[in-house]
N, C-alpha and C positions, 0 to 999 in steps of 0.2 A: 264817962264813955263820950266819944265824939262820933257824930254820925258819918256815913260815906258822903253826904252832901256837902258838910262841913268841910271835910279833906279835899274834895274835889275842888271846891270854891278856893280854898285857900291854896291848893296846886296852881290853879289858873292864875290867881292873883300874883304867886311867886314869878312867874314868866312876864305877866302883864306889867309888873313894876320892875322888871329887869333886875332882880335881886342876884348878887354875885354868889350867893350862899344861902342854906337854910339859916344859919345864924344870923347873917344880915338881915334877912327877911323878917326873922322874930323880933329883932332890934326896931326894925321899921314899924311893925305892927304895934308895938308899944307906944311908940311915938305918934303914929297915925292911927289911934284906935277908932275915932269917929269915922275918917274916911273909909276905913276897912269895913266898917259895918255899913256905912250908906252907899259906897259905890260897889263893893264886891260881897256885901251880905255875910261877911266873915265876922261873927261875934265871939267865937272861942277858937283859937288856933291850937290844933293838936300839938304835942310835943314833936321834935323832929322824927324820933323812932316811931311814934304813933302815927304822924302822918304817912310814913312809909310803909307801915304794916297794914294801914288801910287802903292805901293805894295799891299796894301790891295785890290785893284781893279782888280789885274792881275788874268787872268783865271789860276787857279791852274793846271788844266789838261793840259793846254798849256804848263806850266813850266815843268810839269812832263814828257812830251815827250824827254825833253832833256836827260834824261838817256839812253833813245833809241840811240840818237845820239852818246853819248859817247860810248856806247856798238859798235855801227857800226864802229865807228873809230879803237877802239881797235881790232875789228874783221879783219878789212880791214888790219891793221898793224901786225896781227899775234899774238898780245899781248894776246888775249882770249885764244889761244892754251896752254898757261901755266898753264892754270885751268883745262885742260882735263885731266881725269882719267880712269875708266874702261871703256874699248872698246871705248874711245874718249868721253865719256859723260862729260857733265858739271855738277857740283854739286850745286845745288841752296839751301842755308838754309834760312828758314823762321821764323822770331820771331816779336813780338811786343814790342814796347817802348814807354814809355810816355815823351813827349818833353815840355810840359807846365802844370803848376799848379798854381791855385790862389784861395784863398777865397774871394777875392773882385771883380775880373774881371770875366765876363761870356758873353756868347754870345748864340745863338740858337744852335750853332754847338759843344758845349761844352758838354763833359761827366761829369757827376756829381757822387761825392763820399760822402757818408753819414758817418758821425764820430758818435762814442759813446757819445760824449757829445753834440749831437744834431747840431752841426755845418755842413757845407758841403765844400767840395772843388770842383772847375771847373777845368776840365783837358783836354788836347789833347793827342792822342796816334796815332801811325801809325804802320802799319805792313810792316815791312821791308822784302826784298828778295835780298839775296847777293851771288855773286859768292864765293864759297870757295874751297879750295884745302887741304888735309891732310899735303903736304909738303910744303905749301907757308904760309908766314905769311901776304901777301896782301890779301886783299878781294875786291870785286867791287860790289856795289849796283847796281842793275838791274831794280828794282821798289820799289815803296813806296806807300802803300795805306792807307789814312786817315780811321781811326776808329771813326765814329761819333755817335751822341746819337740815332740815329734811328736805330742802329744796334741791341739793345736789353738792357735789366735791368742787365743782368747777364753777366760777364766777359767772360764767354765761349762763348756765344751767340755773343757777340761784335766782338771778334776776329775770330771766324768761320764765320761769315757773311762777315767780311772783306776779309777774306782768299778767299772765293768764287768769290769775285770781282777781288782780286789779280790775281787769277789763271785765270779767264776769260780774263783780260788785257794780261797776259801773253802768253794765247792761241792766241792771235792776233799778239804780238810782236816777240815771241820765238817758235812759233809751229814747225818751221824747224829743232830745234836743239834736240838733244839727251840729256835728262835732267834726273838727278836723284835728287829728291827733299827730303831733310832731314829735319825733323820736330819734335817738341816736342809732348808729348803724348796727349796734347789738340786736336790735329789733326788725331789721330788714330781712326777715326769714319767713318762709311759708306758714307755720304755725300762728304766728302773730298776725299776719296780713290776713288769713283766712278768718281769724275771729274778729278782726275788725270788720271785715266785709260781710260778715254775718248780720251786722246791723245795717240795715240798708241806708239809713241816714247818716251814717258815720264814713269819713274819709281818712286817709293818711298821707303824710308828707315826712318820709323817714330818710335820714341821712344814709348813704351808700358809699363804699370804697371799692376801688378795684381789686383788692384783696379779698374782701368779704363776699363781693358780687362779681366775680369775674366774668361770668357769662353775660351779665347785663351791660358791662363795659365793653365787652367784645362786640356786642350787637351794636352799640353806640359808635364804636370806632369804625365797624364796617360800613356803616351808614354814612359816616364822616368822610371815608375814602370815595363814596359814591357821591359826594356832594348832596347828600339828602337831610343831612341836619341842618335846621333852621336856626340861624344866629340873629341877635340884636344887640345893640349898645345902648344902656341906660347911664345917663351921667346925673349924680345927685351931690350938688355942692362940691365937696373935696373928693368924692368917690367916683370910680366908673365901675359899671358892672356889665361884663360881656356875657350874655346868656345864650345857650344852645339847648335845643330841646328836641324830643322825639318821642312819638307816641307809639302805642301798640306793640310793645316790647314783651318778652316772657321774663320772670324773676330770676331764675336759674334753670340749669339743666334738669333737676329733678322736680321742679314745679312749672313746666311750662304751660300748665293750665292757668295759671295766674299772670293775667296780662296787666301790664303797667306801662306807665310812662317816666320819662327820666329827664331831670332838668340839670344842667351842668352850669356852673357860674364861676367866673374868673373875676375875682374883685381886686382891684387897684386903688391905691391912694395917690396923692400928689407927689409923694416922693418916690415912686415907682415900685413900693412893696407890693407882692402879689400873694393872693392866697386863693385856692380852689375849693370850692363846695359843690356837693352833688346830692340830689335826692331822688328817691323813686316815690311816685304817688300814682292814686287813682284819678286825680283832679285832672280837667281837660287842659292841656296845654297849647296856648296859641300866643300870637303876638300882643294880645290884649289881657292875658292873664299872668304870663310869666313873671313880671315884676312884682306883682302882688304876691304871688305864690313864694318867690325867692324871699320876700321880706318875712311872710309866715314861717318859712324854713328856717330863716335865722334867729326868728324870735324863741326857737327852742333853748337857746342859750340863757334866757331871761330866768328859768328855773334855777340855774347855776349862779347866776348874778344877783338877782333880785330877791331869791329865796334863800339858798344855802349860804352866800356869802354875806347876806344880811343877818342872818341867824348867827352867823360865826363873829360878825365884826360889829353888830349895832346892839351889843349888851344883851341880847337873849341867852347868853352863857351856854351855847350850843354844845361846847366841847367840855363843859363841866359836868362831872358826874355827881348828880343830886342823889343816886341811888341806884342799885343794881335790882335787889329782891330775889325772890324765890320763884315767884309766879309772872305776874304782869307789870311790875314796877317800872322797870326800864322803858318799856313800850309804852306805858301810861304817862310817864313824864315827857316822852316825845309827843304823844298827842296832844297833851296839855299845852305844851310849848307852841305847837303848830296852831292850835286853836287860839291861843293870845295873840299870835302873829298875825292870824286870819282877821280877827277883830281890829288890830291895829291898821292893816290894809284897807279894810273897809272904811274905817274913820279917815284915813289919808285920802281915799279916793272921794268921799262923800263930803268931807268938812274942811273947809278953808282954815278954820280956828286950829284943828288939829295939826 
């Protein structure tokens, strides 16, 4: 019989060593038995089915708490300070990602996607929260919330309901930190913003679109027609940013009590390519802050580039199915992968040798 501890350490080593499969991992452990014992404290590796069976029964919430342990270690050793930005705030980017899909395997926890040909896929998603900084290539996962089939039949409902739980958990674990949350346009809604503002030392910088936040853009356009939008141009190397901003607007017609500010950005490169970005925020917009806040807003994409793309393209085998299970296996494999990724990110940030 193998202990739960042995299985968890084996699962962590599986992702830490970037093994492409459980079979390849088993071959590696035979060749590197001493290293497995000295580095990962794995003395006896369970069989493939044994490993899956044990991990399937592990309480996912207990495993999730290990992100807090890593964060506390990094804070104690001042590594977290590298992520601080405006007035020593931390920046947390939030986004969802799919980590399992199958047309054959399913469980009561699976989300279901219906296809035009009448078939359906079963899949698992998670909502990830990561520390980012405009000038750092490293990121650090601080929490990871499963999106489950009870969250709703529509994608927006699913992610928003998961976001509410994610923020509830972060209010317990990170309520003492000054945080700026940067999120995509899905979260530019009254329930999410009210939840963020319930924590007085938290702020938001959320992408908005004219389709999803029509009333906000109408107010901005009306002020522009009156010549009341403040504009400035910022040039940086081969880029140009034209920034317009307005304070004290309301979020939408059904949430006029939520006062917010809007930042509008026109980005151009030397070849003339132009892209428009826009954000809603409770941060104070003025000529001295808008460039910094624009960079914070654009750092939201680091969760896609530095987290999800790294997991998919840097041998973490993100899209490989190591096992689905009946209870918690799929979620626990995702947690172990993210924990291994976090340890790598901390080593990359703190160790030139690594």
